[in-house]
C-alpha positions in Angstrom: 61.9 72.1 -126.7 63.4 73.9 -129.7 66.7 75.7 -129.0 67.7 78.8 -130.9 70.7 78.4 -133.2 73.3 81.0 -134.3 73.6 84.7 -133.4 72.1 87.8 -135.0 75.1 89.9 -134.3 78.7 89.7 -133.0 80.0 92.7 -131.0 83.7 93.4 -131.3 85.2 96.0 -129.0 88.2 96.9 -126.9 88.2 95.9 -123.2 89.9 99.2 -122.4 86.5 100.9 -123.0 84.1 101.5 -120.1 82.9 98.2 -118.8 79.4 99.4 -118.9 79.0 100.3 -122.6 79.4 96.9 -124.4 77.0 95.0 -122.0 74.5 97.8 -122.2 74.5 97.7 -126.0 74.2 94.0 -126.0 71.3 93.9 -123.5 69.3 96.7 -125.3 69.7 95.0 -128.7 68.3 91.8 -127.2 65.4 93.6 -125.4 64.5 96.3 -128.0 61.0 95.6 -129.4 61.0 92.2 -127.7 57.6 90.4 -127.8 56.5 89.3 -124.3 56.6 85.6 -125.2 60.2 85.6 -126.3 63.3 85.7 -124.1 65.0 88.1 -126.4 64.5 89.9 -129.7 68.0 89.2 -131.0 70.8 86.9 -130.0 74.0 88.8 -129.6 77.5 87.3 -129.1 79.9 89.3 -126.8 82.9 87.8 -125.0 83.0 88.3 -121.3 86.7 88.0 -120.7 89.9 89.8 -121.5 91.1 87.8 -124.5 94.6 89.1 -124.3 94.9 87.2 -121.1 93.5 84.0 -122.5 94.3 83.5 -126.2 93.1 80.0 -126.1 89.5 81.3 -126.4 90.0 82.2 -130.1 88.3 78.9 -131.1 85.2 80.0 -129.2 85.3 83.5 -130.7 85.7 82.0 -134.2 82.6 79.9 -133.7 80.7 83.0 -132.6 81.8 84.8 -135.7 80.8 81.9 -138.0 77.4 81.6 -136.3 76.6 85.4 -136.6 74.8 87.3 -139.4 76.1 90.8 -138.6 79.3 92.2 -137.2 79.0 95.2 -134.9 82.3 97.1 -134.3 82.4 99.4 -131.4 85.0 101.7 -133.0 87.5 103.7 -130.9 91.3 104.4 -130.9 91.6 101.5 -128.3 89.8 99.2 -130.7 91.9 100.4 -133.6 95.0 99.3 -131.7 93.7 96.0 -130.4 95.2 93.0 -132.0 92.0 91.0 -131.1 89.6 93.4 -132.7 91.8 93.4 -135.8 91.8 89.6 -135.9 88.0 89.5 -135.6 87.5 92.1 -138.4 90.0 90.3 -140.6 88.1 87.1 -140.1 84.8 88.8 -141.0 86.2 90.3 -144.2 87.6 87.0 -145.2 84.6 84.8 -144.4 81.7 87.2 -144.7 81.0 90.6 -146.4 81.7 94.2 -145.4 78.1 94.9 -146.3 77.1 93.1 -143.0 79.6 95.1 -140.9 78.1 97.9 -138.9 80.3 100.5 -137.2 79.3 102.2 -133.9 81.6 105.1 -133.2 82.2 105.4 -129.4 85.4 107.4 -129.4 87.8 109.0 -131.8 87.0 110.1 -135.4 85.8 108.7 -138.7 86.3 110.7 -141.9 85.0 109.4 -145.3 86.9 110.8 -148.3 85.0 109.7 -151.4 86.1 106.1 -152.0 87.7 105.2 -148.6 88.2 106.6 -145.1 90.8 109.4 -144.8 93.3 107.3 -142.8 95.3 110.4 -141.9 92.3 111.7 -139.9 90.4 108.5 -139.0 91.6 107.2 -135.6 88.9 104.8 -134.6 89.2 101.9 -137.1 91.8 99.1 -137.3 94.0 99.2 -140.4 92.6 96.0 -141.8 89.5 97.9 -142.9 91.7 100.0 -145.3 90.0 99.7 -148.7 87.3 97.3 -147.5 84.4 99.5 -148.4 83.3 100.6 -151.9 81.0 103.2 -150.6 80.5 104.9 -147.2 79.3 102.2 -144.7 76.5 102.4 -142.2 77.7 103.8 -138.9 76.1 105.1 -135.7 77.6 107.9 -133.6 77.8 107.3 -129.8 80.6 109.7 -129.1 78.2 111.9 -127.3 78.4 109.4 -124.5 81.1 111.3 -122.6 80.3 109.8 -119.2 79.4 106.4 -117.9 76.3 107.8 -116.3 74.9 108.5 -119.7 74.9 104.7 -120.5 71.4 104.6 -119.2 68.6 102.5 -120.7 66.2 105.2 -119.7 68.1 107.8 -121.7 66.0 108.6 -124.8 69.0 109.4 -126.9 70.7 106.1 -126.0 67.5 104.2 -126.9 67.3 106.2 -130.2 70.9 105.0 -131.0 70.0 101.4 -130.1 67.2 101.6 -132.6 69.6 102.8 -135.3 71.9 99.8 -134.6 69.0 97.2 -134.3 67.2 98.3 -137.5 69.5 96.7 -140.0 69.9 93.6 -137.8 66.1 93.2 -137.8 65.7 94.0 -141.5 63.5 97.0 -140.8 63.8 100.7 -141.1 64.5 102.7 -138.0 61.0 104.2 -138.0 59.4 100.8 -138.4 61.4 99.3 -135.6 60.7 102.2 -133.2 57.0 101.8 -134.0 57.2 98.1 -133.3 59.0 98.7 -130.0 56.3 101.1 -128.9 53.5 98.7 -129.9 55.2 95.8 -128.1 55.8 97.8 -124.9 52.2 99.1 -124.9 50.8 95.6 -125.2 52.8 94.6 -122.1 51.7 97.6 -120.1 48.1 97.9 -121.3 46.6 96.1 -118.3 48.6 98.1 -115.8 47.8 101.4 -117.5 44.1 100.5 -117.8 44.0 99.9 -114.0 45.8 103.2 -113.3 43.4 105.1 -115.6 40.5 103.6 -113.7 42.0 104.7 -110.4 42.5 108.3 -111.8 38.9 108.3 -113.0 37.5 107.1 -109.7 39.6 109.7 -107.9 37.8 112.4 -109.9 34.4 110.8 -109.2 35.3 110.8 -105.5 35.1 114.6 -105.5 31.5 114.2 -106.7 30.2 111.0 -105.1 31.6 111.4 -101.6 31.5 108.2 -99.6 30.7 106.0 -102.7 33.9 107.2 -104.3 35.9 106.1 -101.3 34.7 102.6 -101.8 35.3 102.8 -105.6 38.7 104.3 -105.0 39.7 101.4 -102.8 38.3 98.9 -105.4 40.3 100.7 -108.1 43.5 100.6 -106.0 43.0 96.9 -105.5 42.5 96.4 -109.2 45.6 98.4 -110.0 47.6 96.3 -107.6 46.2 93.1 -109.2 47.1 94.4 -112.6 50.6 95.3 -111.4 51.1 91.9 -109.8 50.0 90.1 -113.0 52.5 92.2 -115.0 55.3 91.4 -112.6 54.3 87.7 -112.6 54.3 87.6 -116.4 57.8 89.2 -116.6 59.0 86.9 -113.9 58.1 84.0 -116.1 59.7 85.6 -119.2 63.1 86.1 -117.5 63.2 82.7 -115.8 65.4 81.1 -118.4 67.8 84.0 -119.0 68.0 86.0 -115.7 66.8 83.8 -112.8 67.8 86.2 -110.1 65.6 89.0 -111.6 62.8 86.4 -112.1 62.9 85.6 -108.4 62.9 89.3 -107.5 60.0 90.1 -109.8 58.0 87.2 -108.3 58.6 88.6 -104.8 57.5 92.1 -105.9 54.3 90.5 -107.3 53.6 88.8 -104.0 54.2 92.0 -102.1 51.7 93.8 -104.3 49.0 91.1 -104.0 49.6 87.9 -102.0 47.5 85.8 -104.3 47.5 82.2 -105.6 49.0 83.6 -108.9 51.8 85.5 -107.2 52.5 82.6 -104.9 52.7 80.3 -107.9 55.2 82.7 -109.6 57.5 82.5 -106.5 57.3 78.7 -106.4 58.1 78.4 -110.1 61.1 80.8 -109.7 62.6 79.1 -106.7 62.2 75.6 -108.1 63.2 76.4 -111.7 66.8 75.3 -111.2 67.0 72.8 -108.2 70.8 72.9 -108.1 71.0 76.7 -107.7 72.8 77.7 -104.5 72.5 81.4 -105.2 74.0 84.5 -106.7 77.0 86.4 -105.5 77.1 90.2 -106.1 80.7 91.6 -106.3 79.5 95.1 -107.2 81.5 95.2 -110.5 81.9 93.1 -113.7 83.6 89.8 -112.9 86.7 89.4 -115.1 87.9 86.0 -113.9 87.1 83.1 -111.6 89.5 80.8 -109.8 88.7 77.6 -107.8 91.3 76.7 -105.2 91.2 74.3 -102.3 87.8 75.2 -100.6 87.7 78.7 -101.9 86.2 80.6 -104.8 88.3 83.6 -105.9 87.1 86.3 -108.3 88.8 89.3 -110.0 86.7 92.3 -110.9 86.8 95.1 -113.6 87.7 97.7 -110.9 90.8 95.8 -109.7 89.6 94.0 -106.6 90.1 90.4 -105.6 87.3 88.7 -103.6 87.5 85.3 -101.8 84.6 83.1 -100.5 84.5 79.7 -98.8 82.6 78.1 -101.7 80.4 75.9 -99.6 79.1 78.9 -97.7 79.5 81.6 -100.4 75.8 82.5 -100.6 75.6 83.1 -96.9 79.1 84.6 -96.3 80.7 88.0 -97.0 83.9 87.7 -99.0 87.3 88.8 -97.9 88.4 91.6 -100.2 91.6 93.1 -101.4 92.0 96.2 -103.6 95.0 95.6 -105.9 95.3 99.2 -107.1 95.4 97.9 -110.7 92.9 99.1 -113.4 91.4 95.6 -113.4 92.0 92.1 -112.1 92.1 90.0 -115.3 94.0 87.2 -113.5 94.1 86.3 -109.7 96.0 84.0 -107.4 96.1 83.2 -103.7 98.0 81.1 -101.2 96.2 78.2 -99.5 95.2 80.2 -96.4 94.5 83.4 -98.4 97.0 85.4 -96.5 98.9 86.2 -99.8 96.9 87.4 -102.8 98.0 88.5 -106.3 96.3 90.1 -109.2 97.3 91.2 -112.8 95.9 93.5 -115.3 97.8 91.8 -118.1 100.8 94.1 -117.7 101.8 94.4 -114.1 101.3 92.0 -111.1 100.5 93.2 -107.6 101.1 91.0 -104.6 99.5 91.8 -101.3 96.9 90.6 -98.8 98.4 90.3 -95.3 101.8 91.4 -96.5 103.0 94.8 -97.7 102.1 95.3 -101.4 104.7 94.4 -103.9 104.5 95.1 -107.7 106.4 93.3 -110.5 106.4 94.2 -114.2 107.7 91.3 -116.3 107.9 93.6 -119.4 105.7 91.3 -121.5 102.0 90.4 -121.6 100.9 88.4 -118.5 98.7 85.5 -119.4 98.5 83.6 -116.1 99.7 83.9 -112.5 99.7 81.4 -109.6 100.9 81.4 -105.9 102.5 78.4 -104.2 100.3 76.9 -101.4 102.5 78.5 -98.7 102.5 81.9 -100.5 106.3 81.9 -100.9 106.5 81.8 -104.7 104.7 83.7 -107.4 104.8 82.1 -110.9 104.0 84.3 -113.9 103.4 83.1 -117.5 104.1 85.7 -120.1 103.7 86.0 -123.9 105.0 88.6 -126.4 105.5 89.6 -130.0 108.6 90.5 -132.0 108.0 92.3 -135.3 104.4 90.9 -135.3 105.6 87.3 -134.7 104.7 85.6 -131.5 107.8 85.2 -129.4 108.4 82.2 -127.1 106.5 82.2 -123.8 108.3 82.7 -120.6 107.8 81.5 -117.0 109.2 83.7 -114.3 109.3 82.9 -110.6 109.3 85.7 -108.0 109.7 85.7 -104.3 106.3 86.9 -103.2 107.5 88.8 -100.1 110.0 90.9 -102.0 109.2 90.7 -105.7 112.7 89.6 -106.4 113.1 87.3 -109.4 114.2 83.8 -108.5 114.0 81.8 -111.7 113.2 82.1 -115.4 112.5 79.6 -118.2 111.8 80.2 -121.9 109.4 78.3 -124.2 108.4 75.7 -121.6 104.9 75.5 -123.3 103.4 77.7 -126.1 101.2 79.4 -123.5 100.1 78.4 -120.0 96.4 77.5 -119.6 97.0 76.1 -116.1 99.5 76.5 -113.3 99.2 74.2 -110.2 101.5 73.1 -107.4 101.7 69.4 -106.6 103.7 70.4 -103.6 105.5 73.6 -102.3 108.7 72.8 -104.2 107.3 72.2 -107.8 104.9 73.6 -110.3 103.0 71.9 -113.1 102.3 73.9 -116.3 99.5 72.9 -118.6 99.2 74.2 -122.2 96.0 74.6 -124.2 96.8 71.6 -126.4 97.3 69.3 -123.4 101.1 69.5 -123.0 102.0 69.3 -119.3 105.4 70.0 -117.8 106.5 69.5 -114.2 109.2 72.0 -113.0 111.1 72.5 -109.8 110.9 75.7 -107.7 112.4 78.2 -107.9 114.9 77.3 -110.6 112.3 75.9 -113.1 114.3 72.8 -113.9 112.2 70.3 -116.0 111.1 67.3 -114.0 108.6 65.6 -116.4 106.6 66.2 -119.6 103.4 64.8 -121.2 101.3 65.5 -124.3 100.2 67.0 -126.6 96.9 65.3 -127.0 94.4 67.8 -128.6 93.7 68.1 -132.3 95.3 70.8 -134.4 92.3 73.3 -134.2 88.6 73.9 -133.7 88.5 72.5 -130.1 87.6 74.0 -126.8 90.1 73.0 -124.0 89.8 73.0 -120.2 91.7 71.8 -117.1 90.2 70.7 -113.8 91.0 73.2 -110.9 93.8 71.0 -109.6 94.9 70.1 -113.2 94.6 66.4 -112.5 92.5 66.1 -115.7 92.7 67.8 -119.0 89.8 67.8 -121.5 88.8 69.2 -124.8 85.6 69.3 -126.7 85.8 68.7 -130.4 82.4 68.9 -132.2 80.3 66.7 -129.9 83.1 64.6 -128.5 84.5 65.3 -125.0 87.9 63.8 -124.5 89.4 63.8 -121.0 93.0 62.8 -120.1 93.8 61.9 -116.5 97.2 63.2 -115.3 97.3 60.5 -112.6 99.5 61.3 -109.6 101.6 64.5 -109.5 104.7 64.3 -111.8 107.4 62.0 -110.5 110.8 63.4 -109.7 112.4 60.9 -112.1 111.6 60.0 -115.7 111.0 62.3 -118.6 107.3 61.4 -119.3 104.1 61.3 -117.3 101.4 59.2 -118.9 97.6 59.5 -118.6 94.5 57.6 -119.5 92.4 59.0 -122.3 88.5 58.8 -122.3 85.9 59.9 -124.7 82.2 60.8 -124.3 79.8 61.5 -127.1 77.5 64.3 -126.0 73.9 64.7 -127.1 74.5 68.1 -128.7 74.0 69.4 -132.2 76.1 72.5 -132.1 79.5 73.6 -130.7 79.7 74.6 -127.1 80.9 78.0 -126.1 82.8 76.9 -123.0 83.8 73.8 -121.1 84.7 73.1 -117.5 86.1 69.8 -116.1 85.8 68.7 -112.5 88.8 67.1 -110.6 89.1 63.4 -111.6 87.0 64.1 -114.7 83.9 62.6 -113.1 81.8 65.7 -114.0 81.9 68.3 -116.8 80.0 71.4 -117.7 79.4 73.0 -121.1 77.8 76.3 -122.2 75.5 75.7 -125.2 73.6 78.7 -126.7 74.1 80.6 -123.4 72.7 77.7 -121.2 74.9 75.8 -118.7 74.6 72.1 -118.9 76.3 69.6 -116.5 76.8 65.9 -116.9 79.1 63.1 -115.9 79.7 59.4 -115.7 81.3 57.2 -113.1 83.3 55.5 -115.8 84.7 57.9 -118.4 85.5 56.0 -121.5 82.3 54.1 -121.8 80.5 54.4 -125.1 77.2 55.5 -123.6 76.0 59.1 -124.0 75.9 60.9 -120.7 72.7 62.6 -119.4 72.9 66.4 -119.5 71.1 68.5 -116.9 70.3 72.1 -117.8 71.1 74.7 -115.2 68.6 77.3 -116.4 68.7 81.0 -115.6 71.7 82.4 -117.5 72.4 83.5 -121.1 75.7 85.3 -120.9 78.3 83.1 -119.2 82.0 84.1 -118.9 84.3 82.1 -116.7 83.1 78.6 -115.6 84.8 76.6 -112.9 84.2 73.6 -110.6 85.2 73.4 -107.0 88.1 71.1 -106.2 85.7 68.5 -104.8 83.5 68.7 -107.9 80.4 69.5 -105.9 80.0 73.1 -106.8 80.0 74.9 -110.1 80.4 78.7 -110.5 80.0 81.0 -113.5 80.7 84.6 -114.0 77.6 86.3 -115.5 78.1 90.0 -116.0 78.3 91.7 -112.6 77.2 88.5 -110.8 78.6 85.0 -110.0 76.1 82.1 -110.1 76.9 79.2 -107.8 75.3 75.8 -108.2 75.4 73.0 -105.6 75.3 69.8 -107.7 74.6 67.6 -104.6 71.7 69.8 -103.6 68.2 68.3 -104.1 66.5 71.7 -104.3 66.9 75.3 -103.4 64.0 75.0 -100.9 64.0 71.4 -99.7 65.2 70.5 -96.2 67.1 67.2 -95.8 66.0 65.0 -93.0 69.0 62.7 -93.1 66.8 59.7 -93.8 68.4 57.7 -96.7 66.1 55.1 -98.1 68.7 52.6 -99.3 70.1 49.4 -97.8 67.3 47.6 -96.0 64.6 49.9 -97.2 65.7 49.7 -100.9 62.9 47.6 -102.4 61.0 47.5 -105.6 58.1 50.0 -105.4 57.5 53.1 -103.5 57.7 53.7 -99.7 54.7 54.4 -97.5 54.6 57.5 -95.4 52.6 57.8 -92.1 52.7 61.2 -90.3 51.7 61.3 -86.7 48.8 63.6 -85.9 51.0 65.5 -83.5 53.4 66.2 -86.3 56.3 64.9 -84.3 57.0 61.6 -86.0 57.0 60.1 -89.5 57.1 56.4 -90.2 58.5 55.2 -93.6 57.4 51.7 -94.5 58.3 49.4 -97.5 55.5 48.8 -100.0 56.4 45.1 -99.9 55.8 43.7 -96.4 58.9 43.8 -94.3 59.7 43.8 -90.6 61.7 47.0 -90.7 60.8 50.7 -91.0 62.5 54.1 -90.7 61.3 56.6 -88.1 62.0 60.3 -88.5 61.5 62.7 -85.6 60.5 65.8 -87.5 61.5 68.1 -84.7 65.3 67.9 -85.2 65.3 65.3 -88.1 66.6 62.5 -85.9 66.4 59.2 -87.8 66.0 55.7 -86.3 65.9 52.3 -88.0 63.2 50.2 -86.4 62.9 46.4 -86.4 59.5 45.2 -85.3 60.1 41.5 -86.0 56.7 41.7 -87.7 56.2 41.9 -91.4 53.9 44.7 -92.4 53.5 47.0 -95.4 51.4 49.8 -94.1 51.1 51.9 -91.0 48.1 53.9 -89.6 48.1 56.4 -86.8 45.3 56.9 -84.3 43.8 60.4 -84.7 45.1 61.5 -81.3 48.6 60.1 -81.9 48.5 57.8 -79.0 48.8 54.6 -81.0 49.8 53.3 -84.4 48.7 50.1 -86.3 51.2 48.1 -88.3 49.0 46.1 -90.8 49.8 42.9 -92.7 48.5 41.9 -96.1 46.1 39.4 -94.5 44.4 42.0 -92.3 46.2 41.0 -89.2 47.7 43.9 -87.3 49.7 45.0 -84.2 48.8 48.1 -82.2 51.8 50.0 -80.7 51.9 53.0 -78.4 52.6 56.4 -79.9 56.3 56.2 -79.0 56.6 52.9 -80.8 58.2 51.3 -77.8 55.3 49.1 -76.4 53.0 46.5 -78.0 49.4 47.2 -76.9 47.6 44.4 -78.7 48.1 41.8 -81.4 45.2 41.2 -83.9 44.8 38.1 -86.0 43.3 38.2 -89.4 39.5 38.7 -89.5 37.6 35.5 -88.4 35.8 35.3 -91.8 39.1 34.8 -93.6 42.2 36.6 -94.6 42.0 39.8 -96.6 43.9 40.3 -99.9 46.7 42.8 -99.4 48.4 41.9 -102.7 49.3 42.9 -105.4 50.9 46.0 -103.9 49.7 48.2 -102.5 46.6 46.0 -102.3 45.0 47.4 -99.2 44.1 50.7 -97.5 44.2 50.9 -93.7 43.1 53.9 -91.7 42.2 54.7 -88.1 39.2 56.9 -88.1 37.0 58.8 -85.7 35.3 56.8 -83.0 38.3 54.6 -82.2 37.8 52.4 -85.3 40.2 51.0 -87.9 38.9 50.5 -91.4 40.6 48.1 -93.8 39.6 48.0 -97.5 41.2 45.6 -100.1 40.9 45.4 -103.8 38.5 42.5 -103.8 35.8 44.8 -102.5 36.0 43.6 -98.9 35.8 46.1 -96.1 36.5 45.3 -92.4 35.9 47.7 -89.5 37.6 46.8 -86.2 37.6 48.4 -82.8 40.6 49.8 -80.9 42.4 48.6 -78.9 41.3 45.0 -78.9 40.6 44.5 -82.7 37.0 43.4 -82.3 35.4 43.1 -85.8 32.5 45.6 -86.0 31.7 45.2 -89.7 32.8 42.8 -92.5 31.4 43.8 -95.8 31.9 42.3 -99.2 30.7 44.0 -102.4 28.9 41.5 -104.6 30.1 41.5 -108.1 33.1 43.7 -107.4 35.7 42.5 -109.9 38.8 43.3 -107.8 42.0 42.7 -109.7 43.0 40.4 -112.5 46.3 39.0 -113.6 46.1 41.2 -116.7 45.6 44.5 -114.7 46.9 44.1 -111.2 47.0 47.9 -110.6 43.5 48.9 -111.8 41.6 48.8 -108.5 42.2 51.6 -105.9 40.7 52.2 -102.5 40.3 55.2 -100.1 38.9 55.7 -96.6 37.2 58.8 -95.3 39.0 60.1 -92.1 35.7 60.6 -90.4 34.9 56.9 -91.0 31.7 57.5 -93.0 32.6 56.3 -96.5 34.9 54.0 -98.4 35.6 54.6 -102.1 36.7 51.9 -104.6 37.6 52.4 -108.2 38.8 50.4 -111.2 39.0 50.9 -114.9 35.2 50.6 -115.3 33.5 52.2 -112.2 33.7 54.2 -109.0 31.7 52.9 -106.0 31.2 54.7 -102.7 30.2 52.6 -99.6 28.3 54.3 -96.8 29.7 52.5 -93.6 26.7 53.8 -91.6 24.3 51.8 -93.8 26.5 49.3 -95.7 24.9 50.5 -98.9 27.1 51.2 -102.0 26.4 53.5 -104.9 28.2 54.2 -108.2 29.3 57.7 -109.1 28.1 58.8 -112.5 30.9 58.7 -115.2 31.6 57.4 -118.7 34.9 55.9 -117.7 36.5 54.4 -114.6 39.2 55.9 -112.5 42.9 55.3 -111.7 42.9 56.9 -108.3 40.6 58.0 -105.4 41.3 60.1 -102.3 39.2 61.8 -99.7 39.5 65.4 -98.5 39.5 66.1 -94.8 35.8 67.3 -95.0 34.7 64.0 -96.6 34.5 65.0 -100.3 36.0 62.6 -102.8 38.6 63.3 -105.5 38.3 60.9 -108.4 41.2 60.6 -110.9 39.5 59.6 -114.2 41.2 57.7 -117.0 40.6 60.8 -119.2 43.0 62.8 -117.1 40.4 64.9 -115.3 40.2 65.0 -111.5 36.7 65.3 -110.2 35.7 66.7 -106.8 32.5 65.0 -105.5 30.1 65.7 -102.7 29.5 62.0 -101.9 26.6 62.6 -99.5 24.6 64.0 -102.3 26.5 62.3 -105.2 27.0 65.8 -106.7 30.0 66.7 -108.9 31.3 70.1 -107.7 34.2 70.8 -110.1 36.8 69.2 -112.3 40.6 69.8 -112.3 43.3 69.1 -114.9 45.3 66.0 -113.8 46.4 64.5 -117.1 50.0 64.4 -116.1 49.5 63.0 -112.6 50.3 59.3 -112.3 47.9 56.7 -111.0 47.2 56.4 -107.2 49.6 59.3 -106.2 47.1 61.9 -104.9 47.5 63.4 -101.4 45.5 66.1 -99.7 46.8 68.4 -96.9 45.0 68.0 -93.5 43.6 71.6 -93.8 42.2 70.9 -97.2 44.2 73.7 -98.9 46.6 71.7 -101.0 46.4 68.8 -103.4 49.6 67.0 -104.6 50.1 64.3 -107.2 53.2 62.8 -108.8 54.1 62.8 -112.4 56.0 59.9 -113.9 59.2 62.0 -114.2 59.1 62.7 -110.4 57.6 66.2 -110.6 55.1 66.9 -107.8 52.1 68.8 -109.1 50.9 71.1 -106.4 47.4 72.5 -106.6 45.6 75.2 -104.5 42.5 73.1 -103.9 39.9 75.8 -103.0 40.6 77.7 -106.3 41.6 74.6 -108.4 44.7 76.6 -109.7 48.1 75.0 -110.1 50.8 76.5 -108.0 53.6 74.7 -109.9 55.5 71.5 -110.4 58.2 70.7 -107.8 60.9 68.4 -109.3 62.0 65.6 -107.1 65.7 64.6 -107.4 66.3 61.3 -109.1 67.5 58.7 -106.5 71.1 57.7 -106.9 70.2 54.1 -105.9 67.0 52.6 -107.2 66.0 49.2 -108.5 63.4 50.1 -111.0 61.2 52.7 -112.6 61.1 56.5 -113.1 61.3 58.7 -110.1 57.5 59.1 -110.0 57.0 55.3 -109.8 59.3 54.9 -106.8 58.2 58.0 -104.8 55.5 59.0 -102.4 54.3 62.4 -101.1 52.4 63.2 -98.0 51.7 66.4 -96.0 52.8 67.3 -92.5 50.2 67.4 -89.7 50.1 71.2 -89.8 49.9 71.4 -93.6 52.9 73.7 -93.7 55.2 71.1 -95.4 55.1 68.6 -98.1 57.1 65.4 -97.4 58.6 63.2 -100.2 60.4 59.9 -100.1 61.9 57.9 -103.0 63.2 54.4 -102.9 67.0 54.5 -103.1 66.8 58.2 -102.4 66.1 60.3 -99.3 63.3 61.8 -97.4 62.8 65.6 -98.0 60.8 68.3 -96.5 59.3 71.1 -98.8 58.0 74.3 -97.2 54.5 75.3 -98.4 54.4 78.8 -96.7 54.9 81.5 -99.4 56.8 83.5 -96.9 59.5 80.7 -96.9 59.5 80.8 -100.8 60.0 84.6 -100.5 62.9 84.1 -98.1 64.6 81.6 -100.4 64.1 83.8 -103.4 65.6 86.9 -101.7 68.5 84.9 -100.2 69.3 83.2 -103.5 69.2 86.5 -105.6 71.6 88.1 -103.1 70.4 91.6 -104.0 67.3 93.9 -104.3 65.6 94.7 -107.5 66.8 98.1 -108.8 64.7 101.1 -109.7 66.0 100.8 -113.3 64.8 97.2 -113.5 61.4 98.2 -112.1 61.1 101.1 -114.5 62.0 98.9 -117.5 59.5 96.2 -116.6 56.6 98.3 -115.3 57.1 101.6 -116.9 56.0 103.5 -113.8 57.8 105.1 -110.9 58.9 102.4 -108.5 57.7 102.2 -104.9 59.9 103.6 -102.2 60.7 100.2 -100.7 62.2 97.7 -103.2 64.0 95.7 -100.5 63.9 91.9 -100.7 63.8 90.5 -97.2 66.7 88.0 -96.7 
C-alpha cells in the first residue's frame, strides 16, 4: 500500500493561544473539499506538545519543516514573543522562501508600510520577519474570532476563512476551491438527499392518495433510512485509518438506522481494524503530556488537570483526578501510590493530591518534574537563558510536603529527558543525548555517570518509562543502550550494552518510544503508530513492524512499565493498545495449543451438539487431546491411550467417536469418561487416513457413522457396536498421488444422504441411499467441499469461485468470491447463516451465506510458538452449536471465541470509543439535523 510522503503545510503557533484554534484550523484544512475516497485533502504538520517543556523535539520539528511545502503562521503577540515560533520562521526563511509563507492573523495587528511592515505598529509578527518580504504577503484575518465558541466548523465565516488559507496550498483560487468543496460535499450527500426528497414528495402525495400514500410514505422512510445507513457506512470506512473511534461510532449509527448486512459488516470491520486496540480514554480536554509509572497511566491536560488510571483497566475505569489550579499541566508526576501528585505549566510547580497544595516557583523554565516513589521528594529540572545564550541547566530538590528547597545542582546534564528513582534515596537523570547521571537525595551528590551515546544531530531520542533503556532513531537505524542495574554507589561510570536494529522504513519517524528492557519499540511514521521488537536486540535481522491503525495526529507516546500496553495522546483523547491482546472482540478460553499439542499441521475442532464441550485434536494421530468446557472456559488435557486424529460427536451429544487413520474407532460417552465400544478397522481392509487430513468422519442422522477417505472409499457403520452397513469404493477414483498429496477432499452431509469428493479434476457426489455417484458440471476441479446444514454443497473451485449446489437436482444456485480462501478451510454455521474460510495470512473471511455478502475479514493472531507455515496453514475455524460464536485454534497458539452477534460488536465498538458521537460530527458527515438520541450503548 502506498504511503503519503511529506506535508502540504506546517502550522506554527503559540501554545498560549486557545487550545481549540490550531487543531480546528488543521482539521478543516485536511477536510476541506476532501474527496470521499481519500483520508484527507491536505497533510498538515502541527506539534501536539509544549515545545518549551521538551526542547529535544526540535529534530522532529525540523523534519516536519523540511518535509512541508507551505509555512502557515498563526500570528499573534504571543507568537511574536515565542522563541520557538521565531526559530521555526528563521529556519523557513533560511531553507525555503518567504513566498511560501502564509500569515493567518489571530490576534494583534499587522500594518504594511510600502516596502515592509510598520514594526512600530505591528505586534503579531516575530522580529525575524523584518525585511523578509519584498511586497505585501498573503495574509488571512481571523481576529474576528473573539471567543472560543466561534471556532466552530459549522460557522460559515470560519469555513470561508479556511477556504482562503487552503486555496494557495491547493494551487487554486478561492472561488475554484469553494466550488470544488461544494461539488465534493454534494456527491457524498446526493444519495441521502435524494431519499429525503422522495420522502417529502410522498408526503405531499399522501394528502391526495390517502391510504396508498401511507404505504408509500413508509417505503420512502425505509429508503431514506437505508440511504442514511449507507452514507454512515461509507464514512465509517473513510475514517477507519485516521480516526478509529469515530469510525466505530459511525458504524454503530448506521446499524441503528438499518440493522442490515452492510451495517453489520461496517461494525465488524471497525472493531477488527486494529486487533491490539484496548480503547480510547476521553479526558475532556486536550492532552498535553503522558507519563507511565508503575502500573499507572498519568495524563496532564490543557486545562490544568492531572488524571491517573490503572493502565490494565483504563478503558473500564474512571480516573482519579486532581485540579492543579495551573493554566495547563505540561508536565506531571506522582508518587507510587498516587497520594502525592505534581504538575507544572512550565513556570510554576503545584504539589497536591491527598496533601495540602504547595506551590514552588524555581524562577526558570521547568522542563521536567518527578516525585520519589514515597512522595517525599520533588525533583525539578530547569533551563534558562542569559542574554540570549542558554544558561546551564539546574536540578532542584524540594520537600514535597512543605515546598522547602533541599538541594540544588548546576549543569548536571544539558537538559533532562528522564528522571527516575532507582530507590527512595537516589535519582537518575537522563539527557537527550544519552548521558545518564546517578545522584543522591536530597543533596544531589554525583554517584555515577554514563554516556553520551547519540550522534551530534538529526536523531530522535527516547527513554523507557523506568529509564533502564535509552534509544535513538537515526535515519532507519534504531539504537538501544541498556542501562543495566541501577547505578552503583561506587565507581564513576555505569556501562551499558549497545544494540542496533535496521527498520524497514523509507522516511524519518516523527516520534519514538522504548519499552523497558528494550524488547519492544514504537515509532510514529506519517501519523501512523507502528510497533515492533525482537527478543535479541543487536541481531542484524530487520524486525517486523505492526501498524496500529486509527490515528493520524499523535502527541506523546509511552509504554507501560511491563511493556504490554502502549498509549498515545491524540488531541483530546488517549488511545491505549494492549499488545498482548489477540483482538478487541475475541474471548480467550485459556487453552494454549503448545507443548503436547504443538505438532506440524492444524488442529481439529469438534463441538458437542449441546454446545457445552469442544474437543481439540491433533491433525497427526496422537493419544492426547484438549477439552474445553465452553461454559466457563475450563480446560482439560485428555490422554486416551489411543492414537486418533479426528473426533465426531453423535447428533444428540450422548457419545463421541475417536477415529484412527485405518477406520478403527472408539466410542466414548458424552462426558468422555467411559468407553462404550471399541471398533476394529472395517473387515474388507483398513482405510487410508493419510496423508493428513486423509479422512472425514461424521456421525449422522439415524445412528450411523460415515467414514470417507481420499481413495474414494466410503464406509457406513452403525452405533453403538460399529456394524458395517455399507462399504463402497468408487471405481476409477484417482485418490492422491505422491506429487499432489493434498488435492483430494471429502465432505459428509449431516443428514447422511450424500458424500462429496473432489480433486483437481472433478467433483463427485455419492448418494448413500442408492450408492450411485454423479459428477457435478464444471470446467475445473475443486480444492475444497463442504455441506450446509440443509444438504446443499459448497464447492471451492480452482478458479477461486465458491459454488453453492442443490445436489439433489444437480443445480448450481449461485457463486461466491473465494479467491483468497485457502484450500479445505470452509466451515458453515449450524443455522446455515454464516460461511467462514481461512486466508493464508490467518485472516478469517466471514460471509453472510443467505445473501452471499462478505461481512469482513477477522485477523487471527500469529502464534508465538509454531513449527511451520503461515497462520492460515496451522489454524482451524468452527462454529459453536448455537451459531452465535466462531471458534478458532492455531497450532502453537491458543483457542479463541469470536462473537457473531452484531449486538456484541456494537457493545465492543461503544466501549472502545469511550464516548458518544457528537451532534457536530453528525452534522459534518450527514449534513442534516442529528437525531435526538446519539448515545452509544456501553
